[in-house]
C-alpha positions as CSV (number, residue, x, y, z in Angstrom):
1,X,-62.4,6.3,-39.3
2,X,-64.1,4.7,-36.6
3,X,-62.5,5.6,-33.3
4,X,-61.4,3.2,-30.5
5,X,-63.8,2.4,-27.7
6,X,-62.4,2.9,-24.3
7,X,-61.1,-0.3,-23.0
8,X,-63.1,-0.1,-19.6
9,X,-64.5,2.3,-17.2
10,X,-62.1,1.0,-14.7
11,X,-59.5,3.3,-16.2
12,X,-61.7,6.3,-16.6
13,X,-61.7,8.3,-19.6
14,X,-58.5,7.2,-21.7
15,X,-57.4,9.1,-24.6
16,X,-54.5,6.9,-25.6
17,X,-54.2,3.4,-23.9
18,X,-51.6,1.0,-23.6
19,X,-51.9,-2.7,-25.2
20,X,-49.4,-5.4,-24.5
21,X,-48.9,-8.5,-26.5
22,X,-49.1,-11.3,-23.8
23,X,-49.5,-15.2,-23.2
24,X,-46.5,-15.9,-25.3
25,X,-43.9,-16.9,-23.0
26,X,-43.8,-19.4,-20.2
27,X,-42.1,-17.4,-17.7
28,X,-44.1,-14.1,-18.7
29,X,-44.1,-11.6,-15.8
30,X,-47.4,-11.0,-14.2
31,X,-46.5,-7.3,-13.9
32,X,-47.1,-6.8,-17.5
33,X,-50.8,-7.3,-16.9
34,X,-50.9,-4.5,-14.3
35,X,-49.3,-2.1,-16.8
36,X,-51.6,-2.9,-19.6
37,X,-55.0,-1.3,-20.3
38,X,-55.6,-4.2,-22.9
39,X,-54.0,-7.6,-22.9
40,X,-53.6,-8.9,-26.4
41,X,-53.5,-12.6,-25.7
42,X,-52.0,-15.4,-27.9
43,X,-54.4,-18.0,-28.6
44,X,-52.7,-21.0,-30.2
45,X,-51.4,-19.8,-33.5
46,X,-47.9,-18.6,-32.9
47,X,-48.0,-19.3,-29.1
48,X,-50.3,-20.0,-26.3
49,X,-52.4,-22.9,-25.3
50,X,-55.3,-23.7,-23.0
51,X,-53.2,-23.5,-19.8
52,X,-51.5,-20.2,-20.8
53,X,-54.9,-18.7,-21.8
54,X,-56.3,-19.5,-18.6
55,X,-53.4,-18.0,-16.8
56,X,-53.7,-14.9,-19.0
57,X,-57.4,-14.6,-18.3
58,X,-57.0,-14.7,-14.6
59,X,-54.3,-12.2,-14.6
60,X,-56.5,-9.7,-16.5
61,X,-59.1,-10.4,-14.0
62,X,-56.6,-9.7,-11.1
63,X,-55.3,-6.6,-12.7
64,X,-58.1,-5.0,-14.5
65,X,-56.6,-5.2,-18.1
66,X,-59.3,-5.6,-20.7
67,X,-59.0,-8.9,-22.6
68,X,-58.1,-9.0,-26.4
69,X,-57.6,-12.0,-28.8
70,X,-54.2,-12.1,-30.6
71,X,-54.6,-14.5,-33.5
72,X,-51.8,-15.2,-36.2
73,X,-50.8,-17.4,-38.9
74,X,-50.6,-21.0,-37.6
75,X,-46.9,-20.8,-37.4
76,X,-45.4,-21.9,-33.9
77,X,-42.0,-22.6,-35.2
78,X,-41.7,-19.2,-36.9
79,X,-43.7,-17.3,-34.0
80,X,-46.0,-16.2,-36.5
81,X,-43.6,-13.7,-38.0
82,X,-43.1,-15.5,-41.4
83,X,-45.6,-14.7,-44.1
84,X,-47.7,-17.7,-45.2
85,X,-49.5,-18.3,-48.4
86,X,-52.6,-19.8,-46.9
87,X,-55.2,-17.6,-48.6
88,X,-58.0,-15.8,-47.2
89,X,-60.4,-18.8,-46.6
90,X,-57.8,-20.8,-44.7
91,X,-56.5,-17.8,-42.7
92,X,-60.0,-17.0,-41.7
93,X,-60.6,-20.5,-40.4
94,X,-57.3,-20.5,-38.3
95,X,-58.2,-17.2,-37.0
96,X,-61.7,-18.3,-36.0
97,X,-60.5,-21.3,-34.4
98,X,-57.8,-19.4,-32.2
99,X,-60.5,-16.7,-31.1
100,X,-62.9,-19.5,-30.2
101,X,-60.3,-21.2,-28.2
102,X,-59.8,-17.9,-26.1
103,X,-63.5,-17.2,-25.9
104,X,-64.1,-20.4,-24.3
105,X,-61.6,-19.9,-21.6
106,X,-62.9,-16.3,-21.1
107,X,-66.7,-17.4,-20.8
108,X,-65.6,-20.1,-18.3
109,X,-64.0,-17.3,-16.2
110,X,-66.9,-15.0,-16.7
111,X,-65.0,-12.4,-18.8
112,X,-65.6,-11.2,-22.3
113,X,-63.1,-10.8,-25.1
114,X,-63.7,-7.1,-26.3
115,X,-60.8,-6.7,-28.6
116,X,-58.8,-8.3,-31.4
117,X,-55.4,-7.7,-33.0
118,X,-53.7,-9.8,-35.6
119,X,-50.0,-10.9,-34.8
120,X,-47.0,-10.4,-36.6
121,X,-46.8,-11.3,-40.3
122,X,-50.7,-11.7,-40.5
123,X,-51.0,-8.0,-39.0
124,X,-49.1,-6.7,-42.0
125,X,-50.3,-9.0,-44.6
126,X,-53.9,-8.4,-43.8
127,X,-53.4,-4.5,-43.7
128,X,-52.3,-4.8,-47.4
129,X,-54.8,-7.2,-48.7
130,X,-58.6,-6.4,-48.5
131,X,-59.7,-10.1,-48.9
132,X,-57.5,-11.1,-46.1
133,X,-58.4,-8.2,-43.7
134,X,-62.0,-8.9,-44.5
135,X,-61.5,-12.5,-43.5
136,X,-59.8,-11.8,-40.4
137,X,-62.4,-9.3,-39.3
138,X,-65.3,-11.7,-40.0
139,X,-63.6,-14.8,-38.6
140,X,-62.6,-13.0,-35.3
141,X,-66.1,-11.9,-34.7
142,X,-67.4,-15.4,-35.6
143,X,-65.0,-17.2,-33.4
144,X,-65.6,-15.0,-30.4
145,X,-69.1,-15.5,-30.7
146,X,-70.2,-12.0,-30.5
147,X,-71.6,-9.2,-32.8
148,X,-68.8,-7.2,-34.5
149,X,-70.2,-4.1,-33.2
150,X,-69.1,-5.2,-29.6
151,X,-65.4,-5.6,-30.7
152,X,-62.7,-3.1,-31.3
153,X,-59.9,-4.1,-33.8
154,X,-56.3,-2.9,-33.2
155,X,-54.4,-2.3,-36.2
156,X,-52.3,0.3,-38.3
157,X,-53.8,3.5,-39.3
158,X,-55.6,3.9,-42.6
159,X,-55.1,0.4,-44.2
160,X,-57.2,-2.5,-45.2
161,X,-57.9,-3.6,-41.7
162,X,-59.3,-0.2,-40.7
163,X,-61.7,-0.5,-43.8
164,X,-62.7,-4.2,-42.9
165,X,-63.3,-3.1,-39.4
166,X,-65.6,-0.2,-40.5
167,X,-67.3,-2.6,-43.1
168,X,-68.4,-5.0,-40.3
169,X,-69.3,-2.4,-37.8
170,X,-66.2,-2.9,-35.4
171,X,-64.6,-0.3,-33.6
172,X,-61.0,0.4,-34.6
173,X,-58.0,1.5,-32.5
174,X,-55.2,3.2,-34.5
175,X,-51.9,1.5,-33.2
176,X,-48.4,2.6,-33.0
177,X,-45.3,0.8,-31.2
178,X,-43.5,2.3,-28.3
179,X,-40.8,-0.4,-28.3
180,X,-39.9,-0.4,-32.0
181,X,-37.6,1.8,-33.9
182,X,-39.0,3.6,-37.2
183,X,-37.7,4.9,-40.4
184,X,-37.8,8.3,-41.6
185,X,-41.0,7.4,-43.5
186,X,-42.6,6.1,-40.5
187,X,-42.1,2.4,-41.3
188,X,-40.9,0.1,-38.7
189,X,-37.2,-1.0,-38.7
190,X,-37.4,-4.7,-39.6
191,X,-36.6,-7.1,-36.8
192,X,-33.1,-8.3,-37.0
193,X,-31.6,-5.0,-38.0
194,X,-29.6,-3.2,-35.5
195,X,-31.6,-1.0,-33.2
196,X,-35.1,-2.4,-34.4
197,X,-36.2,-3.2,-30.8
198,X,-35.9,-0.2,-28.2
199,X,-34.8,-1.6,-24.8
200,X,-34.3,1.8,-22.9
201,X,-37.3,2.5,-20.7
202,X,-36.7,6.1,-20.9
203,X,-36.7,6.2,-24.6
204,X,-39.7,4.0,-24.7
205,X,-41.5,6.5,-22.3
206,X,-40.4,9.6,-24.5
207,X,-41.8,7.7,-27.6
208,X,-45.1,7.0,-25.9
209,X,-45.5,10.5,-24.8
210,X,-44.7,11.7,-28.4
211,X,-47.1,9.2,-30.0
212,X,-49.9,10.4,-27.7
213,X,-49.2,14.0,-28.6
214,X,-49.5,13.5,-32.2
215,X,-53.3,13.0,-31.9
216,X,-53.4,10.2,-34.7
217,X,-53.0,7.2,-32.4
218,X,-55.5,5.5,-30.2
219,X,-53.4,2.9,-28.6
220,X,-49.7,2.2,-28.0
221,X,-48.1,-1.2,-27.9
222,X,-45.2,-2.8,-26.1
223,X,-44.5,-6.3,-26.9
224,X,-44.4,-8.8,-23.9
225,X,-41.3,-10.6,-25.3
226,X,-39.2,-7.6,-25.6
227,X,-36.1,-7.3,-23.4
228,X,-36.9,-5.9,-20.2
229,X,-40.5,-5.8,-21.1
230,X,-41.8,-4.9,-17.5
231,X,-39.8,-1.8,-17.2
232,X,-40.5,-0.7,-20.9
233,X,-44.4,-1.3,-20.3
234,X,-44.5,0.7,-17.0
235,X,-42.5,3.6,-18.7
236,X,-45.0,3.7,-21.6
237,X,-47.9,3.5,-19.1
238,X,-46.6,6.1,-17.0
239,X,-46.0,8.6,-19.8
240,X,-49.4,8.0,-21.2
241,X,-50.9,8.4,-17.8
242,X,-49.1,11.6,-17.1
243,X,-50.1,13.1,-20.4
244,X,-53.7,12.5,-19.7
245,X,-53.9,13.9,-16.4
246,X,-56.5,16.9,-16.0
């Protein structure tokens, strides 16, 4: 398993870092960027456009968050949370196009995109399908216009995305979710089921702390579109920072 690269020396030596899915909502609070070590920015598939990407990139600059691409199936109507039978080639083309759009905005602002994280249904489908995972990894590097070795992919532990990242030379950050409920087998409670989204900051902070203590997670996620996301992200970040104090 390739371990995650530190998201930036501005944050010092980070053991487990917070990533927040951002650039998805028109009224997104800027405070989320201050809480994030890495901002995974929607780049046109499920959400986002040139204006929102410019705003997200500028907020990363202001608050010192590292910049990541958050490509998805091209499905704005379903917010990228519906599986699409596109196949690996068409999906790779969509991912490359989205990553290229964010890379162009970042270059114009003098920033680099160092992370990539598939969104929603693509995240889960690619982690099960080796051809799809390989297409996502190759397309992300191609679209961002950088060598794969300069990127870190964020994804589930031990699946096809991890193997695809290793095959291309990418770093890999094993992710868990601070604002999602899990079943006894460790799988996520599906969205739409009662209690699937955690909205209590204290509970989210405790979960972030527990995930960090497990030792098998490199990054913890809070979704920027979760209810009360600012308080949740702050709670998770505080818990991770406190656990990593000397």
